[in-house]
N, C-alpha and C positions, 0 to 999 in steps of 0.2 A: 637618751636623753642620759646615759648612764655614761656612754662614751664620750658625749658634752662634757660631761663634767669628771671627766677623766682628763679631759686636755686640759681645759681650769685647774685645776692639782697640780699638773705636770708647770703649768705656766706661774706661778706664784714661785712652786716650791712644799721608890721605897716607900716605906709609910713614911706614918711623921717625920719629921726630919728628930735627930740624935742627937743631943747635946751631952758633949763630952770635953771631957780636960784633957791636954794630952802635953805632954811637960811642961806641968807644974802651972795649968791652968792657961797656956798662953798661944792656942787655936782650940777652936769651936764650933761645931755645927748646931746651928737650929731650924725652927720651919724653912728661915728666907734666905737659910745657907744650905738645903738639901744636895748631896749629889756634889757641892765643889769643892775646892782643894783645903776648903776653911781660911779661918780672917786671924789675928790678932784679938784679942779680946778689944784691945783701946778702939781699934779698927772700928770690932763693932756696936763700941759703944757710943763711937762719934759717927758715924753712919746712921746711927738709929739720930740721936740729939741735932744733925744737920739736916731729917729728912723733916723731919720737924718744922726748922727754921726756912729750910733753900726754897721760893718759888722752882716747883718742879714741872714740865713739861716737855709732854710727847710730841711731836710734829707731825707722825702718822699713825693713826689705827681705822680703822674699817668696821661701820658695821655692821652685823649678818640682816640679811635684810629677814631673819626669823625673831630677833634683837624684840626683847619689850610684849614678845606671846607668850602664853604656860609654858615654865620649865623655862623660859628666858626672861624674866622679867628683872629689869633696869638695876633694879634697889636690892637684889638677891645675891650669890653667888652662884654665877651658875657654869656651863657647858662651855658659855666662851671665852677666848684672853682679857676680855673690859669686862665689866658693869661696875655698878657703883660703891659698889660692897668691895672689890679687888683695889677698887682705886684709894678708898679710904681705907684700907691695910697698907697696901703699898708704900700711901701716904704721898702717892700724886696728885701735884695739885691743880694738875688741867693738861686737853691734849686737842691738838685739830682730829676731829671727827669728821672720815670724808665722805662727801656728797655723789655716789660713785656709780656712774653703770657700764655692762662691761658692750667691745662692740659686734655684738651679737651677731655676726654673718656669713658665721662659718654655713656653708649649703651642699657641702661637696666639693669638688673640684671644678664647678663650675660655681662658686660663689662668687659673689657682683665683686669689682675693684672698689666700689666706689660704695658709702653708705646709700641704702634704698629710704623711700620715706617709710617704710614698715618697721624697719628696722630704728631706723634712728627713734622713731614713737617710743618705742619697747624697751632702748634704753632711755626719755625721754622718762620716761614709765616708772623705769628702777629708780632714778638721781630719784623723784619730787616720794619716792616710797623711802627712801631714806634719808631726806630731809623730814617730811612726817616722821618718822623713828627717833632723832633726836630733840625733834621741838617739840615733842609729846612728851618724851621725859624728862625737859626740861618743867615743862607742864606738869607733871601728876607729881615732882621730885621740887619742888621751889626752892625746901629751905636743905636740900646737899646738891643744888644742880645749877647752874645758869649760864647764860650766850655772852662773853665777851665776842663786843662790838668795836672795843678799843685794847691799848695796850692797861690805860689806866682799870678799865674793864675786869681785867683780866687778874690785873692786882689788886683790886678792889675785893673780888671773889675770894682770891687768896687768905686774903685778911680774915674775911667772914668765913673761912672753915669752908669754903664752898667749892666744888666742883667745877671747873671755869671748862664748856666749852668753846672750841676754835672752829668756827665752817668753816672748813677749808674744799674743792670739789678736783677732780681728777679725771682728765679727758677730754677735751673737745669733744670727740665723734657723735656724745648727743646733744648737741648744739648744732649739729649740720650746718651751715655758713650764715646764721643769722648772731650778727653781730648784740644785738640788741638785748641779746640772754644773758649778753656780761654784766646790765645794770639790772635787769630783774634778780637776778640773787646777789651780786654785791647789795641788794635793797634790802633783801631778805636775809642780808648776814656772811653771807659768802667774805672774807677778810683772804686768799691767796685758792689760783687758779693753776691748774699744774693740766697741758697741751698734752700732753702722749701719757701712755699706757701702753700695752701688747697693740702692737698692732698701726700702721699709717694712716692720719687720717687727716678730714680738707683742711686744718690747719698747720701740720708739722709730721716731719717726719718720726715716729719713732723711734729707738735705738734696738729697739727689736720685732723687726717688722720680721710679718712671718708669711711661707710658702701656702699655705690653706685660707690666709684672706687675699689672696693673689697679689702679697703685697713683692716688693720689692727693694733695697737699701737705699737710704735716699732719691726716694722718686721725688720728691716735691725741690731736691736741691735745699733742705731746709727745712723752713718756714713759706707756705703760701701766701696770698697778698693778700687773705682772710688773717691765716696769723700775722702778718709783720701791724694789718693793722691792730690787732687784737695788744699788742704791745702797749701802742700809746694808750689804748681805752683803759684799759686796766691802769697805766700809771694813774693816768685823770681819775678813775675811782676807786686810786685809795689802793687796791690789792696787791698783793704781792704776787709775782711773777713765778712759780714752783718750776723749775730745770732737769729736776728728777723725769727721769725715763727718754729725757729727748735724746734725738742722734746728736755725734758731736759740730755736725753744717748750722740745727738747726738751737741749740744751745751757744754758739760760738755769732748766733746774726742778735738774739735775742742779747747777749751784751755790747752786739754795738746800737742795736736802738731802745734801749731802755735808758729811762734818766736817775732808776729805782734799785735798791741792792735785788740784784735774786738769793733764793732759798734752792737751795736740792734738797726737800725734804725728807728723805730715804733714803739716801743712796750710798756708798762704800767703795774706796780708793781703789781703780783698779789697777795698781801693783801687786795689789795682793791677790788679787782674782781677776786674769783676765780674761773677759768680757766686754761685750759692748756695755751694757746694761750698768753694770760701774766707770765709775771716773775717772777720768784724764787725770797726770799733776797739771796737767794745759788747761783743763776745764774747769779742777777745784782754783787753779790760780787768777782764774776769770770771772769765778764767782767769789775770790778774794777781793779783786779788783774794783769793782761794783759795790763792795762794801758789803757784801751779801754773807751770807749762810751759806756750809753742809753741813746738814743734819745727820748720821754715820746712822746706817743700820742697821737693826740686830737681824738681819737677816740671815742662817747660815752658810747657805752657798753659796753669798756675796763676799761673804769670811772669811773661810778657809778654801782650800786649795781641793779639789773631789779625791778622795782617798786613791790608795792604786788598788787598792780592795774593787773597791770601786769602779773606777776607773779601768779596771778587767774586764768586771761585767759590763759593760756600756758596749766596749768594745767588741765585746762577744755578742752581745745583743743584735749591734751594728751590723756586725759581718755577718749575721744571719739573715739581714735582711738587702744586703747589698750594698751596703750601704759607709763607707769611709770614718775612717778611725778618727775620735773625739777627743778633747780632756772637757770638756765641761758638758753637766746635765743642761746647763743654761743655753746652751747651743743648737741641745740634740734636736730641737724644732725647725733650726734658726734656717733663711733662707739657703743654703747652702744644702741643705734635703729637699730641692724644688722636686723630685723625684716623689715625693709623699701627696703632693696635691693633686696626681693623678694612682694613688690607691682605692682602691672601692673601703669603707666604711668597717669589715670587717678585719681587713690586713691592718688600717692604721687602728683600729683597735686591741688588735695582736701588740701593736710594735710602742702606743702608748702605755699597755697594762704592765708592759715592759721596762719600762721604764719608768712609771711611779715605782716598779717594787723597789727597784735604786733605788731613789727617791728614796724609801721608807727604813729601806739599812744600814742609809748611811748616816754615820756618826753626832751628835747634834754638835757644831758648833758651839764655844763655850764663853763664858762671862773674856774667859783671858785672852782669847780671839777678838772679841769684841771693842774689851781697849787696847791690844795693839793697833787697829785701825782707827780705835780717836788718839792713838800716839802718834801715829804717823801723817795725820791729816792736822794736828795740830807741829809738827817740826815742818810741815810743808809749809801752812798759810797759818797759823800763828793761831794763837788759843782764842781769843777771837773768832773765828771767823766760824767755829766747828761746836756742833750741837746734837743730841739724843733724839732720837725713833728707835718705834719698836718694826712696826709694818706690824701689829695684831689683827688676827681674826683673815690676814691676808697672804701669809707663810711666813711668818714673822714670828720668833721666839730661839730663845739659849738659852742650853745647860743653864743654870744658875736664874736667867729669865726668862720664864712660860708663861708666865703674864704677871698681867700690872703688880697683882699683889708680891711679887717678888721684885720689885722700882728700887727696895733700898739697896740689893744686891747692885747696881750698877753704883749707890755712891761709895761701895764700903773694897769695888774695886779701885773706881779712883781713888779713892783714899789711901789705899797698898799703893799705888803705882809712884806719891809722893806728889800727888793736883794738892793746889793746897783748897782752905774751902774757898776762899774769893773765885776761884778758877774752875773749881765744882760750879758754882751759882750760874757763870756763863754759861759751864756747855749745858746743863739743866734748863733753863733760860733765860739772863740774863743776854745771850748774842742776840735771840728768834724777837727779844719785846725790840732792844736795841731796832733792826731793824726794822720790823711792824710799824716803832714808831717816825724813820727816819719817810717808809711808804707811805704815810695815813698826811704827814706833814703835805709830803711833793703834790695832793689831791689835788684839783683841780674842780673847785665846786658847780653840782651841775643840776638839771633840774631835779635826776632822777633819784638822790640821794636826800 
């Protein structure tokens, strides 16, 4: 069990703040800016005021399975990166909370190539548990939070001062080959669906096929027949298609088949960190051409290349296990390492522990790195096709944006870079809402919804 958790961790990836005036009061730090290089006082004040007015939407947060239990109450400032207390402090208007199930098919070197009924059922149970956590929070705290089933709902909840929950789903694996599950979940409030996560599934190839899932790159050549049918079904249901984590071929096929805009709910430019999990310029252009949005993710290892010190440690570790050099931790368990599929659990555990240690020691990416990624995307595909996401509770977090309580820091960074308030409103939710409006208007009435 411990080794399994280590594998998951690998795949993901100062006291109270100082208030000080420097250079005549033009630079300050406070609790929101702890650890950052500081912003001019006028930027801080403007960020404060704008954060109170702007509709700010984070397009990818995962709720842990322990969320809502003792010590992890939804309305208290707890140990996780998201709760209602932190959202109120950071003045985050809403977020896509993900109904997610792990593809639990690891069973040593003889792991099954395709999902078994037992594994699918376990993943469905995890999906259901997260759905009950989300709906339970809304039931228990109706004066603080509500579910947004439409773009107008989200706008209304923002106007009422309530946190807006947008229900998304990530990973088709738990659905088996049952397309009717899409109708079921759309009826329950799902408004965005992502085909892929770590490992290929029966609907689509992943950007991260894994050898200990007995995966091969592009095994399906993109989308399966089920996946292709799902594109049309999601269009008909008025559900946004999320292309984050898909293989390039799968994303290209969605762009050809979908009549509605695509969204990459939590991705970063490959030009900054060259890994398959990130989006190439061509992929970003396809999303733009669809009318969609690339939601830039605050995930450290996707935003800044591995430091020289960590890369040296990685390749020293790999040489000890007779593996070739790599430039990225993200690639350290990818298909080029097929040898690890035949390692005993103990040897894999030793390798995983070494990798995890390197991850822990790598300096966090900063808000400057995050701003650079947004700048790059805006330059390539335009301000109308870029948005913001954190991936909190599943590996996201930056120096200066460690959880939702520090949401205002992102606004300050954008102001510091010269973005207008109107453009910041687009990045924080305006672009996503435009896409959602378009997708829902293109839906075809069904007996299910």
